[in-house]
C-alpha positions, -999 to 999 in steps of 0.1 A, spaced: 157 -65 860 139 -54 825 164 -74 800 159 -38 775 174 -19 805 204 -46 808 213 -44 775 212 -6 775 234 -7 801 262 -35 785 255 -17 753 274 14 771 298 -3 788 312 -19 752 309 12 740 330 30 763 355 3 767 356 6 724 362 44 727 386 41 758 407 14 734 405 40 699 415 71 728 447 45 739 455 40 704 460 81 702 484 81 730 512 70 702 519 106 696 543 126 715 542 167 714 579 182 708 587 217 706 624 225 698 642 258 684 675 269 672 697 295 657 720 299 632 742 330 617 746 343 588 787 359 591 796 398 584 807 391 547 786 361 541 759 355 518 744 324 533 747 305 565 757 267 562 733 238 575 731 242 615 716 217 627 686 221 652 670 189 658 679 148 657 649 126 652 652 99 682 650 57 673 617 46 671 602 75 659 587 96 635 586 133 634 558 155 619 561 194 622 532 212 622 540 248 630 574 267 622 578 303 628 617 323 622 628 359 636 654 373 617 676 398 640 703 426 625 691 429 590 699 461 569 674 481 553 665 467 519 679 435 529 661 399 522 663 364 541 653 334 524 647 308 549 644 267 542 644 236 565 661 202 554 652 170 565 650 130 554 623 105 543 637 74 532 666 79 516 659 114 502 672 146 519 640 170 514 645 209 513 615 228 525 616 266 510 596 284 540 596 321 523 614 357 523 610 370 563 590 402 556 601 434 576 586 441 607 569 477 609 572 490 641 582 529 656 620 528 671 617 519 711 650 529 716 683 533 701 691 499 709 664 482 690 676 463 661 653 459 627 638 424 626 615 404 601 595 375 607 578 345 587 558 314 602 544 291 585 517 261 589 532 234 578 531 192 577 565 180 572 582 147 583 616 134 591 623 98 595 637 84 628 677 91 638 677 118 614 685 159 618 661 184 608 686 212 593 683 250 589 697 272 564 697 309 554 702 329 523 702 372 519 706 396 495 737 420 514 767 410 528 761 441 555 765 429 591 760 399 612 724 381 611 709 359 635 682 335 626 659 322 650 637 288 645 609 278 662 589 243 659 563 226 673 547 192 660 547 156 672 568 123 673 549 93 663 562 57 667 570 45 638 554 7 628 
């Protein structure tokens, strides 16, 4: 066998092993999706903190996308939505913005107006800490339902 061919084969074998080693390191992350909801009661301007998720021990949560739908909202009302996480010893409020109206024709008399907000984010939460939800609104009319959906990943802490 030609020594150049042998070196080429050896190079490709070692190169693929190195690549595989790097790929196995990236398996340290675990995709995660979760959702939860809260209500703003009739006569109330804000919800209490609602716990949506607790980060498992030994892992850090990285949230990459959040989607929020607000149901049963009065015409002309707006809802501010926030997520709270903990990094180190600090609790951090992440303001997602105001849920905007969805302009659609009403399908039937049972359809309620709703609004939504979604954000691509990079939000962190430390191991064994909660991810909490909060909402404020302008009007005290009716009970408003706020649904949150999250996607991201867990990574092992060192």
